[in-house]
N, C-alpha and C positions, 0 to 999 in steps of 0.2 A: 490406480495412479497415485503418485507421490507428489509432493509440492517442493518447489525449489525457489529460493530468493535470488533474484537477478538485480544487481546494482546498476542503475542507469548512470549516464554521464553526469547528471546533475546531483548525484548522490542518493536519489530516491531508490527505495527497494521495491521491486515488483514481485508479487507472489504468483508463480505460474505452476500449472499442472504439467508434470513430466513423467516419462516412463520410470519405473522403479530403479533401473540401472543408472539413470542420470541424477538421482537424488543423492545428496550428501548431508551428513549430520552438520548442524550449526550450533553455535553457542547460544545460551540464553541472552547474552548481551546484545546480540543482533536483534532478537525479538523485542527486547526492551527499547532498542533504538527505533524499530518500526512503530511501536506503540506511541513513543514520544513524538515521532514525526507526524503520525496521524493526528495526535492531539493538537499539534500546531496547525495542521491543514483543515481540520474539521470545521472551525468557525468560518473559514473562507468558503468551504463547500456549502455550508448552511446558508450563508449570505447569497451565494450565487443561485442556489436552488430557490430561495424565496423570490429573488428578482425575476427568475424565469417563470415561476408560478404566477406572480403578479402581472407580468406581461401577457400571459396567456388568458387572463380573465377578462 
């Protein structure tokens, strides 16, 4: 299986496994954008995860 980036309506990119014939080369700029977007979302995900963990205790 290959991977493909799918752009959602909100601009986020989703990495999905697809058959080899559906995969297409992408530029490294897209990859940098994904890393940058994740860096912005990561603190939010950590905060949410901590809240869920605390609620479960």
